[in-house]
MARNUNU-352862 format. One line per 4 residues: number of its first residue (from 1); their letters; for each residue x, z, y of C-alpha. Coordinates in steps of 0.5 Angstrom, whole numbers, plus 500, padded with zeros to 3 digits. Layout:
MARNUNU-352862
NUM> a> X,Z,Y | ...
end
This chain:
MARNUNU-352862
1> mesg> 608,528,758 | 607,521,760 | 614,517,762 | 611,512,766
5> ffsf> 608,513,773 | 602,509,772 | 600,511,765 | 600,519,768
9> vwry> 596,517,774 | 591,513,770 | 590,518,764 | 589,524,769
13> skrd> 585,521,775 | 582,515,772 | 575,518,774 | 577,519,781
17> qmii> 581,512,782 | 574,509,780 | 570,513,785 | 575,510,790
21> lllt> 575,503,787 | 567,504,788 | 567,506,795 | 572,500,796
25> visf> 567,495,794 | 561,498,797 | 565,497,804 | 566,490,803
29> plvy> 559,487,805 | 559,492,810 | 565,490,813 | 563,483,813
33> lsle> 556,484,816 | 560,488,822 | 563,481,823 | 557,477,822
37> ipki> 553,481,827 | 557,480,833 | 556,472,832 | 548,473,831
41> iine> 548,477,838 | 552,472,842 | 548,466,839 | 541,469,838
45> aisg> 540,475,842 | 544,473,848 | 544,465,848 | 538,464,844
49> tdfp> 531,462,847 | 526,462,841 | 523,469,843 | 519,473,842
53> kdia> 522,473,835 | 518,476,829 | 522,482,826 | 518,485,819
57> gflv> 511,483,822 | 513,485,829 | 514,481,835 | 520,483,839
61> dqip> 523,480,846 | 530,478,848 | 532,485,850 | 529,489,845
65> ylll> 532,484,840 | 539,485,843 | 538,492,843 | 536,492,836
69> lcgl> 542,488,834 | 547,492,838 | 544,499,834 | 545,495,827
73> ylll> 552,494,829 | 553,501,831 | 550,503,825 | 555,499,821
77> vvai> 561,502,824 | 559,509,823 | 557,507,816 | 564,503,815
81> naik> 568,509,818 | 564,514,814 | 566,511,807 | 573,510,810
85> wamn> 573,518,811 | 570,519,804 | 575,515,801 | 581,517,805
89> vqig> 579,525,803 | 578,522,796 | 585,519,796 | 588,525,799
93> mtge> 585,530,794 | 586,526,788 | 594,525,790 | 594,533,792
97> rmlr> 591,535,785 | 595,530,781 | 601,533,785 | 599,540,783
101> rlry> 598,538,776 | 605,535,776 | 608,541,779 | 605,545,774
105> mlfe> 607,541,768 | 614,541,770 | 614,548,771 | 611,549,764
109> rvmr> 617,545,761 | 621,550,765 | 618,556,761 | 619,552,755
113> friq> 627,551,756 | 631,554,751 | 636,559,755 | 642,555,754
117> rfrs> 639,550,758 | 639,554,764 | 647,555,763 | 647,548,766
121> skpg> 641,548,770 | 641,551,777 | 635,554,780 | 636,550,786
125> eviq> 636,544,783 | 630,546,779 | 626,548,785 | 628,541,789
129> silg> 626,537,783 | 619,541,782 | 618,541,790 | 622,536,794
133> eiep> 623,530,790 | 616,529,788 | 612,531,794 | 612,524,797
137> lggf> 608,522,790 | 602,526,793 | 601,521,798 | 601,515,794
141> igev> 598,517,787 | 591,516,791 | 593,510,793 | 595,507,787
145> latp> 588,503,786 | 585,504,793 | 591,500,797 | 591,494,793
149> cfqg> 584,493,792 | 582,495,799 | 587,492,804 | 587,486,799
153> gllv> 580,486,799 | 580,486,807 | 584,481,807 | 580,476,803
157> vyvs> 574,478,807 | 577,477,814 | 580,470,811 | 573,468,808
161> fifv> 569,470,815 | 574,465,819 | 574,460,814 | 566,460,814
165> qdwi> 566,461,822 | 571,456,823 | 574,460,829 | 578,466,831
169> lgla> 575,472,835 | 581,474,838 | 584,481,840 | 580,487,840
173> aial> 576,490,846 | 580,496,849 | 578,502,847 | 576,508,851
177> ypiq> 583,511,851 | 582,516,856 | 577,520,852 | 581,519,846
181> awii> 587,522,849 | 583,528,851 | 580,529,844 | 585,528,839
185> pilq> 590,533,841 | 585,538,841 | 584,536,834 | 591,535,832
189> rkiv> 593,543,834 | 589,545,828 | 593,540,824 | 599,543,827
193> rlnk> 597,550,825 | 595,548,818 | 602,544,817 | 606,551,819
197> eraa> 601,555,814 | 603,550,808 | 610,550,810 | 610,557,809
201> ntrk> 606,557,803 | 611,552,800 | 617,557,801 | 613,562,798
205> ladt> 612,558,792 | 619,556,792 | 621,563,792 | 616,564,786
209> iges> 619,559,782 | 626,561,783 | 624,568,781 | 622,566,775
213> vnvi> 628,562,773 | 632,568,775 | 629,572,770 | 628,568,765
217> neih> 631,573,760 | 626,578,762 | 620,572,761 | 623,571,754
221> tnat> 624,578,751 | 617,580,754 | 613,574,753 | 610,573,760
225> prwh> 611,566,761 | 603,565,762 | 603,571,767 | 609,567,771
229> maqv> 605,560,770 | 598,564,773 | 603,566,779 | 605,559,780
233> agrl> 598,557,779 | 595,561,785 | 601,559,790 | 599,552,788
237> yent> 591,553,789 | 593,556,796 | 597,549,798 | 591,545,795
241> airl> 586,549,800 | 590,548,806 | 591,541,804 | 583,540,804
245> qlfr> 583,542,811 | 588,538,813 | 585,532,810 | 578,533,813
249> rkft> 581,534,820 | 586,528,819 | 581,524,817 | 576,526,822
253> ikfv> 581,524,827 | 582,517,824 | 574,517,824 | 574,519,832
257> nnfm> 579,513,833 | 576,508,829 | 569,510,832 | 571,510,839
261> nhlt> 575,503,838 | 568,500,836 | 564,503,842 | 567,498,847
265> pfff> 564,492,843 | 558,496,843 | 557,497,850 | 560,490,851
269> ysag> 554,487,847 | 549,491,850 | 550,492,857 | 554,486,858
273> gylv> 549,482,854 | 543,485,859 | 547,483,865 | 548,476,862
277> ikgd> 541,475,861 | 539,477,868 | 545,472,871 | 549,478,874
281> ldfg> 555,476,869 | 558,470,867 | 557,468,860 | 564,466,858
285> slva> 567,472,861 | 563,476,856 | 565,471,850 | 572,472,852
289> vlaa> 572,480,851 | 568,479,845 | 573,475,842 | 578,481,841
293> ykdv> 577,483,833 | 582,486,828 | 589,483,827 | 588,479,820
297> aapw> 596,481,819 | 595,488,818 | 592,488,811 | 597,483,809
301> kavl> 603,488,812 | 599,494,808 | 600,490,801 | 607,488,802
305> nyvq> 608,496,804 | 605,498,798 | 609,494,793 | 615,497,796
309> rwad> 613,504,795 | 610,503,788 | 617,501,786 | 620,507,789
313> fnsr> 615,512,787 | 615,509,780 | 623,510,779 | 622,517,782
317> fvfv> 617,519,777 | 621,517,771 | 627,520,774 | 624,527,775
321> venf> 620,527,768 | 627,525,765 | 630,531,768 | 625,536,764
325> sgdd> 625,533,758 | 630,533,752 | 631,537,745 | 632,544,748
329> vlpd> 625,544,751 | 621,549,746 | 614,546,743 | 608,549,747
333> hriy> 606,553,741 | 612,557,743 | 608,560,749 | 601,559,747
337> qseq> 600,561,740 | 597,568,740 | 601,574,736 | 595,574,731
341> dgpa> 596,567,729 | 603,569,726 | 606,574,722 | 609,581,726
345> lsga> 616,581,727 | 618,588,723 | 623,590,718 | 631,589,718
349> leyr> 635,585,723 | 640,581,719 | 645,576,721 | 647,571,715
353> sveg> 653,567,716 | 652,567,723 | 657,564,728 | 656,564,735
357> gpgt> 660,558,737 | 663,556,744 | 663,562,750 | 661,567,745
361> gglt> 668,570,744 | 669,567,737 | 663,572,734 | 662,571,727
365> asnv> 657,576,723 | 657,574,715 | 653,579,713 | 650,584,718
369> tiep> 644,588,716 | 641,593,721 | 635,597,717 | 629,599,721
373> grmv> 629,605,725 | 637,606,726 | 641,608,732 | 646,602,732
377> avlg> 652,602,737 | 656,595,737 | 663,597,739 | 669,592,741
381> gnng> 668,585,743 | 670,585,750 | 671,578,751 | 664,576,750
385> area> 663,577,743 | 659,584,744 | 654,581,749 | 653,575,744
389> flkl> 651,579,739 | 646,583,742 | 643,577,745 | 642,574,738
393> aagl> 639,580,736 | 634,579,742 | 633,572,740 | 635,570,747
397> sppf> 641,565,744 | 641,561,738 | 647,562,733 | 651,556,733
401> rgvv> 651,556,725 | 647,561,720 | 641,565,722 | 639,572,725
405> tlgg> 632,574,722 | 628,580,723 | 623,582,717 | 626,576,714
409> lsli> 623,571,719 | 628,567,723 | 628,569,731 | 629,562,734
413> dqtl> 623,560,730 | 618,565,732 | 614,564,738 | 615,568,745
417> pqig> 609,573,744 | 611,575,737 | 618,576,740 | 616,579,746
421> raia> 612,584,743 | 617,586,737 | 624,586,742 | 626,589,748
425> yvga> 632,587,751 | 635,591,757 | 641,587,760 | 646,589,765
429> epgi> 642,586,771 | 635,586,769 | 631,581,773 | 626,584,779
433> vars> 620,580,781 | 617,580,788 | 612,585,786 | 611,593,787
437> lkdn> 615,597,783 | 610,599,778 | 609,592,777 | 616,591,775
441> llyg> 616,597,770 | 610,594,767 | 612,587,767 | 613,587,759
445> lfhe> 606,589,758 | 603,582,762 | 600,579,756 | 593,579,756
449> spdl> 592,573,761 | 585,575,764 | 581,569,766 | 578,567,773
453> anad> 571,566,770 | 571,573,769 | 573,575,776 | 568,578,781
457> iart> 571,575,787 | 567,569,790 | 574,565,792 | 575,565,784
461> adml> 570,560,783 | 573,555,787 | 580,557,784 | 577,556,777
465> reak> 574,549,779 | 581,547,782 | 585,549,776 | 580,546,771
469> ltgn> 581,539,775 | 588,540,775 | 590,542,768 | 593,549,771
473> ttsn> 592,555,767 | 585,558,768 | 588,565,768 | 587,570,774
477> pegd> 594,571,777 | 591,578,780 | 587,580,774 | 589,586,769
481> widy> 594,583,765 | 596,589,762 | 596,590,754 | 594,597,753
485> tqag> 594,597,746 | 602,595,746 | 603,601,750 | 599,605,745
489> vdgp> 594,608,751 | 587,607,752 | 586,605,759 | 589,605,766
493> eale> 589,613,767 | 593,614,760 | 598,608,762 | 600,612,768
497> rrlm> 601,618,765 | 605,615,760 | 609,611,766 | 610,618,769
501> dlie> 613,621,763 | 618,615,762 | 620,615,769 | 622,622,768
505> ivdh> 625,621,761 | 630,616,764 | 632,620,770 | 628,615,775
509> tddv> 624,620,778 | 629,621,784 | 630,614,786 | 622,613,786
513> yata> 621,620,790 | 627,617,795 | 623,611,796 | 616,614,797
517> mgmr> 620,619,802 | 622,613,806 | 616,609,806 | 611,608,812
521> lnpk> 603,608,811 | 598,603,813 | 594,606,819 | 588,605,815
525> iate> 590,610,810 | 594,615,814 | 588,620,815 | 588,621,807
529> wtde> 595,624,807 | 594,628,814 | 592,635,810 | 597,635,805
533> imaa> 603,632,810 | 601,638,815 | 601,643,809 | 608,641,807
537> rssl> 610,641,814 | 608,648,815 | 611,650,809 | 618,647,811
541> hasa> 618,650,818 | 615,657,815 | 620,658,809 | 627,655,813
545> idlg> 629,660,818 | 635,656,820 | 632,649,820 | 633,649,828
549> dive> 641,648,826 | 639,642,822 | 633,639,826 | 632,638,833
553> dwsq> 625,639,835 | 621,636,840 | 619,639,846 | 615,637,852
557> grfn> 620,639,857 | 627,637,853 | 631,631,852 | 632,630,844
561> ssgs> 639,627,843 | 637,626,836 | 631,621,838 | 631,614,840
565> llen> 631,613,848 | 624,610,846 | 621,616,843 | 624,620,848
569> llyg> 620,616,853 | 613,615,850 | 614,622,846 | 610,619,841
573> lpte> 610,612,837 | 604,607,836 | 601,607,830 | 604,600,828
577> grdd> 610,602,825 | 617,598,826 | 623,598,823 | 627,597,829
581> hady> 625,601,835 | 627,595,840 | 621,591,836 | 616,596,839
585> ydlp> 617,592,846 | 614,586,843 | 607,590,842 | 603,589,849
589> kvha> 601,596,849 | 608,599,849 | 610,594,854 | 604,596,858
593> vldg> 606,604,857 | 613,603,859 | 611,599,865 | 606,604,867
597> sdav> 611,609,867 | 616,606,871 | 621,606,865 | 622,599,865
601> slle> 627,598,871 | 631,605,868 | 631,602,861 | 634,595,864
605> eigf> 640,600,868 | 641,604,861 | 641,597,857 | 646,594,862
609> diak> 651,600,862 | 651,600,854 | 652,592,854 | 658,594,859
613> efse> 661,599,853 | 660,594,848 | 664,589,852 | 669,594,853
617> lvdt> 669,595,845 | 670,587,844 | 675,586,849 | 679,592,845
621> lgdn> 678,590,838 | 676,583,838 | 670,579,836 | 672,579,829
625> savl> 673,586,828 | 669,589,822 | 668,595,827 | 662,591,830
629> dsla> 658,591,823 | 659,599,823 | 655,601,829 | 649,605,827
633> gydr> 643,602,830 | 646,595,833 | 648,589,829 | 654,584,831
637> gdvl> 649,580,834 | 647,585,839 | 654,587,841 | 656,580,842
641> sand> 650,578,846 | 651,584,850 | 659,582,851 | 657,574,853
645> liia> 652,577,858 | 657,582,861 | 662,576,862 | 657,571,865
649> tagq> 655,576,870 | 663,578,872 | 664,578,879 | 657,577,882
653> teik> 656,582,888 | 649,582,886 | 647,581,879 | 641,577,877
657> llde> 638,577,870 | 634,572,867 | 628,574,864 | 631,574,857
661> dkvl> 637,578,859 | 632,583,862 | 629,584,855 | 636,584,851
665> mikl> 638,590,856 | 631,593,855 | 632,593,847 | 639,595,847
669> amry> 636,601,851 | 630,603,847 | 635,603,840 | 640,608,844
673> vqgr> 640,615,840 | 645,619,844 | 647,624,839 | 649,618,834
677> drld> 652,613,839 | 655,617,844 | 656,612,849 | 657,614,857
681> vldd> 650,612,859 | 646,618,860 | 648,623,865 | 643,629,867
685> ariq> 640,625,873 | 638,619,868 | 636,624,863 | 631,627,868
689> kvle> 628,620,870 | 627,620,863 | 623,626,863 | 619,624,869
693> crtr> 617,617,866 | 615,621,859 | 610,625,864 | 607,619,866
697> aral> 607,615,859 | 604,621,856 | 598,621,861 | 597,613,859
701> ttnr> 597,615,851 | 594,622,851 | 587,622,847 | 589,615,844
705> ddfv> 588,613,837 | 593,608,837 | 598,613,839 | 601,619,836
709> sfee> 604,624,840 | 610,628,837 | 606,635,839 | 600,633,835
713> erfs> 598,635,828 | 596,628,826 | 600,624,821 | 604,618,824
717> pars> 604,612,821 | 610,609,825 | 614,615,822 | 616,615,814
721> iagn> 613,621,810 | 620,625,811 | 619,624,818 | 612,626,818
725> ivhg> 614,633,814 | 621,634,818 | 617,633,825 | 623,633,829
729> krrf> 629,629,828 | 635,630,824 | 641,632,828 | 647,627,827
733> drrs> 652,633,829 | 650,636,822 | 650,631,817 | 653,635,812
737> awks> 647,640,812 | 642,634,811 | 642,635,803 | 640,642,804
741> ldkm> 635,639,808 | 632,635,803 | 632,640,798 | 628,644,803
745> ihaa> 623,638,804 | 623,637,796 | 621,645,795 | 615,644,801
749> idka> 613,638,797 | 612,641,791 | 609,647,794 | 604,642,797
753> glmd> 602,639,791 | 605,632,793 | 610,630,788 | 605,626,784
757> dlir> 602,623,789 | 609,621,792 | 611,618,786 | 605,614,785
761> lglg> 606,612,793 | 613,610,791 | 611,606,785 | 606,602,789
765> rpip> 612,600,794 | 613,592,794 | 620,590,792 | 623,583,794
769> sgns> 626,579,789 | 634,578,789 | 639,584,789 | 636,588,794
773> lsas> 636,594,789 | 642,598,786 | 645,596,779 | 643,603,777
777> hrrr> 636,602,779 | 635,596,776 | 637,598,769 | 633,604,769
781> iglv> 627,599,771 | 629,595,765 | 629,601,761 | 622,603,762
785> rgmi> 620,596,762 | 623,596,755 | 621,603,752 | 613,602,755
789> kqpe> 612,597,750 | 614,601,744 | 618,595,741 | 620,594,734
793> vlil> 627,593,736 | 630,596,743 | 637,593,745 | 641,596,751
797> dgia> 647,592,754 | 650,595,760 | 646,602,760 | 647,608,756
801> agds> 654,605,754 | 659,610,755 | 661,617,753 | 659,621,759
805> dqdv> 654,627,759 | 649,623,762 | 649,617,758 | 649,622,752
809> rlra> 643,625,754 | 639,618,756 | 641,616,749 | 638,622,746
813> airq> 632,622,750 | 630,614,748 | 631,616,741 | 626,622,741
817> dlps> 621,618,745 | 622,612,740 | 623,615,734 | 621,609,729
821> ttii> 624,604,734 | 631,600,732 | 636,602,738 | 642,597,739
825> ygal> 647,599,744 | 653,596,747 | 658,602,746 | 664,602,751
829> eeda> 669,606,747 | 669,610,741 | 667,616,743 | 660,613,746
833> tkga> 658,612,738 | 657,619,737 | 650,620,735 | 649,613,732
837> dliv> 647,612,725 | 651,605,724 | 657,602,728 | 658,595,728
841> rise> 665,594,730 | 667,587,733 | 675,585,732 | 679,582,737
845> ngea> 678,575,733 | 670,576,734 | 668,578,727 | 663,583,726
849> icap> 663,588,721 | 658,594,719 | 661,601,718 | 658,608,718
853> psir> 659,613,723 | 664,617,719 | 669,611,720 | 673,611,726
857> gng> 678,605,728 | 680,601,734 | 674,596,734
end
């Protein structure tokens, strides 16, 4: 990668720079002619007397001659601004493509950092360097040659013309400002929207890059840097597409501005000249107006500004590139070389004269050999030596001295595709990517790198062209990356069966099932689930005689104390689901139904009483009390906002709320659940009013596709899978019986044959990046991820590490599923080594020694 800014720009954009330079040169004679034509108009067309004139064999009188020259002037203005438009778009796109190339090159360097580099590199700094620090370069790269050539050339043209003519035309004529003031804001609105879209996509790009940094262990052990680079390339393409629209609109505005600025001289030349010829206008007045020409200082100012910007951006480029260089950046073949290009990693794992170095608890392993297919427990080393020993086996860390080999090949010297296929490492907190649960489980198989050229989506043709122009990967970020051979299957269906089996083996089924039960379905696919869900509902209610003791059913004439006030008012829900019932008020159709059923004023009254209850709670406990964070259905912000409102209205004889305060009251009431919140805000009279409003609301929602009533035998997309099956509301005064209800639901689902479909649904649930999942859930994801690629060596650090029955069963299940794989796990205590073929004991001073299972020690 070039260390100098100009050498980088010239190497990758010289063709674009030459196009910009050519457009610049073409514009100069046109600019000069645009200065010359007005002089000819004044001296020959307006003041001249030698008429008619012979023009290309045609005799032209004075007025037609004037109009001909004015038309030529207008044509020149259009041509010059068209060239400027094309040149500016070319400058903008050149800069954007080079910025995309630079960002991709820097991200590729991140993929090649050795693991130890990330001990000193914070993700935020990496993101800021790739996104923030080089952002201004995009606007300057396209101007590297264009600005000095164009602005400097204009300066030469203007000065040359002045010297040739020996007079200065003066100030430019006043443009049509009212028209510009009307049309430019219309065009600017689109630019504002596009800027927001770009900012949102930039945040997504930052998340994608940050996610990759956070899961760098998984990238190295699963050989997926190319997949991550394709994801980033996809986000960069979105930025490029938005920027192209921005450039077109931005420079359309500039074109309109320039065009209108020159319309005034056109009218002065034509209409004013006509009036002078007719004797209706003083010639001197016209000349004074025509003397308004461009300020010659503008190009000079631009050249000086360019010099200053060059110094700034050149130093910025050098600084950023230096941050992504160094001896700890792996050579590019470590990522791109195919597994077939090197020997396969298999055989014995050996530690030869190994010293872990600083931060490894003094780890030393003089002569440790682990034969293939063994189950190995690593005991002791609680000061970090055990973790270091396991990471050395995974190739994640280089030894300070000595060498770790697999099949006689040093791990630290092998490519990531080789290591990723041979070794699986499951740490205490496996990284999660912001994709579906299924993608996270299959992450270790993302090796195939599908090409955009083979995709059947029309948009990919443009993505492929842009990728080639910017040196990005041509891999399709949304293609099929799965290496089915690595998983030992012949296609997607077999892979799905294998995945379902592994989920069962690692005892992850309940987590996926629970995930699916809490999901809401897209309204577009809800009808596909209706028959099965209705069958499960019927089975549940038919088999559970005492269900009424746990679930409060919906009845048209009865208030449901376990349902929200919104549900009681609507006696149903719209098809667009919301996590917070208060958010339904933002839907115009819900707002209309509440307004049409006369429920709005009732909600305001109830919400105000809830606010008073909250205010009393704050007054009693204080606004810093942890109790305010434990209120189900309401957060601290709701409580404090309600308290502020009550304080503000205290002492008012007639309370008048602002519109935003009314909305707050309505949303407080919509969330309210009598059986859960138990506030003194609903009496019999108000409950009767709620039922009366319900009757009017049902008249507005009956037989509508966008609302699902609680009495309909139809799947409601606004309710979870579990909510659709139960149909009623779980009683809050019978929480102790909810587990029994879950067992009944499970039985009903089994009877309806829904279990596999629900598991598939749960696998498709998007998972946000970060630590949103429990540690146990993350470890099981990591374990399935490692097992599904059938590695030569499976390393477990933080999972299946104890002597509990669950851990013992899990180790046995792994052994049975992968009978020929070398399995190495960190054991927490002596009893956890039972069943191991070999024990590696790490002493307090960090020395690792192999011992057969029959030998017991303190470790």
